[in-house]
N, C-alpha and C positions, 0 to 999 in steps of 0.2 A: 682672827675671827672673820669669817666670810660675811660680807654684807652685799646688799643689792642697791646701795645708795647711788650708784652711777646710772641706774635705769631711769627711763622717762616713762610718763603715763601711757596707758594704752591709747593707740591712735595718734600719738604725738611722736614725730620722728625727726632725727637729724637728717640732713641732706649731705652726703659724703662725696668725695671725688670718685669718679669724674662727673657724677650727676650734677653736683653743685655748679661746676663750670658750664655744663650744658644749660642749666637753668638760667644762668647769667647771660650766656650768649643768646638764648631765645628771648630773654627780656629785652636785650638791646635791639634785636631784629624787630620785635613787636613795637618798641618805642619808635623806631624809624618808620614802621608801617603806619602807625597812628599819626605821627607827625606829617607824613605825606598825605594823609586824608584830612588834615586840618584839625586834629584833636589835640587839645592842650593838656599837659600832664598836671595832675593835682596829687598831693600826698597828705591825706587826712591822718589825724592822730590815731594811735593804737587804741586808746580808751577815751571816752567822753561821758557826759552825764546821760543816764539811761532815758530820761524823758525826751532828750533830743535824738539819741541813737536809735530808739525804737519807735519813734513817732510815725504812725500810719503804716507800720509794716506787718501787723498781725501777730497772732499767737505763736506761729512756727518759729519766727526769729527770736521772740522773747524766750522761748524754751531753750534755744541754743546759746544764749548769751550768758557769759560769766558775769557775776555782779560782785562789787566790792564797795567799801565806803571810802570816800575821799578824805584823807587825813586833814586837809586844809579847810574844805567847805563843809564837811560832814554829810554831803549829799551822796546819793547812790551813783556809782560809776559802772559802766559796762565796758567789757573788752569786746571789741567788734567781732561779730560772727559773719558779717557781710559789709562790704564797703559801699554798696549802692546808696543806702540812706545818708551816709556821710557826704557823698558827692552831691546829692539833692540838697542837703543843707548848705553846702558851699555855693551852689548855684543860686539858692534863694537869698542868702544873707551876705555874701562877700563879693560877688561879681557885679551885681546891679546892672545887668544887661537885659534890655527889653526884647531883643531879637533872639536869634538862634545861637545857642552855645553848645560847642562840642568839647567834651572832656573825656580823658582816659585816666586810668589809675593802675598801680601795681602795689601789692602789700600783703603781709601776713594777716590771716584771720585766725580766730580761735573758737572752736565749737565745743559746747558742753557735752554733746553726744556725737557718736559716729552716725553718719547718714546711712551707711551700709557696712558690711563686714570688712570690706577692703578700703574704705575711705579714711582719709586722714582727718584729724581734728584740727590740725594747724596748717592747712594748705596755703600756698602762695596764690592769691587771687589776682586776676587782672580783668579789665573790662573797659567798655566805652559807652558813653551816654550822650544823647542829644536832648537838649532842653529848648523849649520855646517853639516847637513845631508840632501841631496836632494832626497832621495829615499822614496818610499811609505811606507817602514817599519817604519819610524819615525812617519808618519801619523797614522799608526795603533797603535803605542805606545801611542800617544796622545789621540786617541779615547778611548783606554782601560783605561788610567789613568782618563779621564773624567768620565767614567762610574763608576770607583772605588770611585772617589770623591763624586759623587751623591749618591752612595750606603752608603758611610760613613756619609753622611748628612741625611740618612734615607728616601731618595726619589728615590732610585734606582729601586724600584719595578715597573713593567709595563713601563719600559723605552722604548721610541720610538725615533729612530735616523734617521734623513733625511740627505742623502749625495748628494752633487752636485759636479760639477767640472767646475770651471771658465775657465780652459784651453780648455775644450771641446767647450764651447760657443764661446770663442774668435776665435778658429780655424774654427768653423762653419761660424761665421760672416765674417771672412776674406775670406773664400772660396766663399762667396756670394757677396763680394765686395760692401758692404753697405757703404753709406756715414756716417761720424761721427754723423751727426744730426739724421739720421734715426736709427742708431744703438742705440743712447741714448733713443729715443722714444720707440723703440722696447724693450729695457731693462726695461724701466719703466712699460710698458704694461705687460711684462712677470711676473714681481713681483706681479702684481695685478691679474694675471691669466685672463686677459681681452681678451679672444679669439676673439670676434668680432672686437675689436680695432686692434688687431694684423693683422687680415685679411685685414682690411681697410688700414693700414699702408703699407703692402706689395703690395696692389693693386695699390699703387701710383707710383711704379717703375717697370722698365722692368727687368725681370730675368727669368731664366729657370724654367720650371714647377717643376722640382725635387728640386730646391733650395727653391722655395716658399713653397712646401709641407714640406720640412724638418723644416723650420722655424715655419710654422703654427702648426706643430705637437709637438713642444717642450713642451707646457703646458700639453700634454697628456702622456708624457714620464715619468711616475711615477709608481713605483711598487717595488716589491721585486727584489733582485739582480739577480734572475733567468731570468729576462726579458732582461738583458744586452746583451745576445746572439742575441735576436731578434732586439734590438736597434742597435747593431753593423752592422747587415745586412741592416737595414733601412737607416743608415747614412754613407754607404760606399762612397757615392759621396762627403762627406764633406772633404775628404782628409786624408792623413797619420797622421797628427797631431791630428785630432779629434779622429781617431781610437785609436791612442796611449793613449789618455786621457781616453777613454772608457776601454781600457785594464788595465790601472792603477786603475781605479775605481773598476773594477771587482776584481783585486787582493786585494784591500783594503777591500771590502765588505766580501770577502771570509775569509780573515784572521781575520778581526774584529769579524765576526760571531762566529768563533771558540773561541775567547778570551772573548767575551761577549755573551754567549749562551742564556741568558734570555732576551736580548733586541731584540726588533723588529727593523730591519735595512732595510730602504727603500732607493731607488735611485730616485732622483727628478732632472731631467736635467734643470729645470727652477729655481732651488734653487741657487741663485747667490748673497747671502748677502755678503757685503764687496767687491763687484765687483771692486771697484776703487783701491784696493790694494792687494787683494788676487790673487794668480797666479795658483792655482791648486785645490786640494780638499777643499770644504767648507762643513760645517756640522752644524746641530742644534739638540739639545736634548729636548724632550718634555716628560712631565709626566702628569697623570690625575690630574685635579684640577687647572691647570694653563693654561691660554689661549695663552701664549707666550713661547718662548724658555727659558728653565732654564739654558742652557749652550750652547755655540756656539764657532766656531773657524774655522781654516783652515790653508792652506799654503800661506805664503806671502814672497816669495823669494826675492823680489826687494826692500823691505823697507830699508834694511841695506844700499843699494846703495845711499840713500839720506844722509846717514852719512859718505859716502866715502868708505865704505867697504861692498861689496855685499856678503851676506851670505845666503844660503838657511835656511828657518825658517818655523816652524809649531807650532801651539799651540792652547789653548782653554782658555776661560774665563767664569766666572759665578759670581753671586752676592750672598754673604752670607746671607743677610737679606731676599732675596726672598726665599731661601731654608728654612730658619727658619719659614717663614710664611706658608709654605706648610706642615710643621710637626705639628701634633696636640700638643697643649700646654700640659705640664705634668699635670696629674690629681692627682698624689701622693702629699701628704703633704710634704713641704720642710723638709729635714732632718737637724736637728740641736739640740744642747744641750743648755738649758737655765741654766745660772749660777747666783746665787745671788751676790749682791754687798757687799762684806765683806772685812775685812783686814786680813783674814786668810791666813797665809803663805802656809799652806797645800793646800788650795783651789787654790791659784795662781799657785803652782807647778802642781796640777792636771789639770788645764786648759791648761797650757803650754804643758803638756804631751799629752793631747787629740788633741790639735791643731797640734802637731808634727806628729800625726798619721793620719792626714788628716781630722779630724772632724771639723765641724763648731761649735764654742762655742760662745754664745751671752750673755753678761752680762745684767741683768735687772737693769737699773739705778734707783737710789732712786726716788721714786715718779712715776716711769713709770708703767702704768697700764698693758701694754702688749708690748713685744719687737717688734721692727719694722720688724724683720725677724722671722716668726713663727717657732717654734721648736716642735719636736715630743718627746723629752726627756728632763730631767732636772737633775742637780746635787743636791743631798741631802746628808746631813751629817748623817751618821749612825755609832754609836759607834766610833766616832772620825775619820772615813774614809769618803771621798767624793765619793759617788757611783752614777752611772748613772742609772736612773730609767725612765720608760715611763711616759709621762704626761697623767693623767687620765682626760678625758673630764668631765666637770661639767654639771649636769642637764640631 
């Protein structure tokens, strides 16, 4: 009887050779990169109590989180859909450092729904976070590290980065005194760049013409950082907090452009991803060949308050397997040395020597027609010595 018991759920995938080895090699490169920048590795658990896992993160993450009941405590557990809140908890409750802390992480997450038609529900997430520094300088460091990580993954060419500022939008909305319900509807329309819908929403309430104009124009406030001077003039009526956010955004773009000279950096004032928990800069990185962001992040100063310790924080995250998908599969024949199965002590010593030098050596088992891992060389006994020779293709 034919069954489909071997299948996995939609959006949940195995990672097979050679992609699995590529993922691990990239993970090692990124670990070395983060170590070189002073970021310490943490490994949070796959599941934890939901009241901690979801603290301060908003409804979006809650909808993506699988829940189950802990058989020991009887409390609700969540399987993480994002590692960032776990790292914030570690900083708040385990490290006890008053100054700046730099942390990085790698691990699997599980999402209840697909973010898009091509997205995985069980991606391998990695990222880096800075805690304890509230200035824009740490945002610049995170942006620069993100670009370096994408470059290490082989997708850093033609990098496009969109920057927004949640603080600017919040200050603008506050100056216009919108109701919470209208603010929510406006935010949703802005994310879809639905200008006619925005005009219709704002037409339902009484407000000054300048306020209506500022809100309606948000979708068009997109371009290179040079436009910020014009934007600052256009939004003077939004108040001091909004102007301060624009000044911060200008400083970030100026310094990030110097540190990532090959990237195209744009400002988008309607870029508000993570609005429910971000407090300042938000950003997303794009590369050719991928229709969605390959990395994203921003400032989230209030998340730690949910754990009882409010610490300024900024960081980014990305998915290892997504980056591997964007890199062309290797066309070179796998490098390896084929060894015959014999009882020769000299051969055993030679194989051990080659493996200690970093070579891949594969024994051909008795009766095996071809090794599972293809090789480009072989060990042959010549005058009593085991020598490495190229494998000559037959035919």
